[in-house]
C-alpha positions, 0 to 999 in steps of 0.5 A: 668841408668838401675839397672842391666846395672849399675851394670854390668858396674861397676864390668866390669870397676873394673875388667879393673881397675885391669887389667891395674895395672901392665903396670903402675907398669912396667912404674915405674920401667922403671923410676928407682924406686924400689919395696919398692917404688912401693909397699909402694906408692900404700899402703900409698896413697890407705890407705889414699884416703880410710880413707878420703873417709870413713870420709866424708861418716861417716859425712853423716846422711844416713850412721849414721842412717845405722851404726852397731857395727861390731862383727869382731875386727878391728885388725882382718881386719888389720891382714886379709889385710896383705895378700893384701900387700904380693899379691902386694909384690909378684906380682910386683917382678914377673912384674919385672922379667917376661913379664907383660902378663906372670905375669897376667897369673900367678896371675890367677892360684888363680882360682884353688888355691882358690878351693884347699884351700876351700877343704883342710880347709873347706872341701868343695869338689869341683864340676865336673865343677870346676875340669874341670876348674882346668884342663882348667887353667893349660892347658891354662897356658902353651899355654898363658905363652909361655911355649909351644913355649920356653924352660923352661931355657929361663924363669926367674924361680924366676919370675914364683915362685913369680908369683905363690906366688902372686896367693897363697896369692891372694887366701887366701885374697879371702877366708879371705875377704869373711868370715870376716868383712862383716858387715863393710861398704865397705869403712871401710873394705877396709880402714882397710885391706889396712892399714894392707897391708901399715903396713906390706909393711912399715916393710919389705920396710921402707918408705924412699921414704917419705923422700928422695925426690922421691915424688918430682919426678915422684913417686907421679904420679905413686904412686897415679895412682897405688893406685886409679886403684889398691886399690881404684877403684875395691873394691869400684865398686865391692861393689857397683856392685856386689849386683846389678847383683849378684856373678855369673855374677860379676865372669864372668865380673871379668875375663875381667882383664886377657885380658885387662893385656895382651892387655896392655902389647902388645900395651903399653909395646910392648910385643909380644903375639902370637895367641897360647898365645891368645888361652890360655887366651881364655882357662883360661877365659873359666875356669872362666866362667864354674864353674858359669854356674849353678848360672848364669842360676838361676840368 
């Protein structure tokens, strides 16, 4: 397969994997499982799968030849991974309280939040295109979330709050992930960070599902599905695909997560997604593309 085409497909399917995740979470809720069950099972099975994959990778001669001593202590990677755990807790609680198509749009607010964090923490001033992207995201959110069609009283404000908290934690995770531990192998870095998420989740929600027989039911199925699509596939596909096609194209392809999530909500969960809300989705997608136009042209 063409080197570039393979990278495009890997990043695209990684984004689609993220997009369908919340639908599976919603289906698990419909079967009576709790927030602690879902987040705990995802983190636990995700950590086990990633460590097993890393173990087999580390046994290969090619990996040993490339092995280097990381500069970032392993415990810092675990602490950084707690951001991922918070994203899961806040986002899945949001999914529980608001329609799936609204939850993913609230999570997408990480776009402008990450730009704001970079300015506040690293004094990196946003460009004109980034400021325009922020305005588009905010305007698109009003349409895509249905705020323009319903009264604010009819919305679950707690759900909106949890969605925005998830976006804040996701923006923080992206800033941390891009700046620490880049000398680790992708599998090892992902495994360490998911281990941190698992520890945090188990502290907040003791893993009773490991002992109360829940895994004998469908929680084993949902835990494996959610961990594979949310914890294993995206980081591995991105680690392989992004170096092939560059950051700009990858950022644009990652936007596939949003329409996939909205389509899954409409077709699988039978949520009503009006034309006006689809217009909002398109506006948010354009906000993702805009800041990367000059890099895309350069690539």
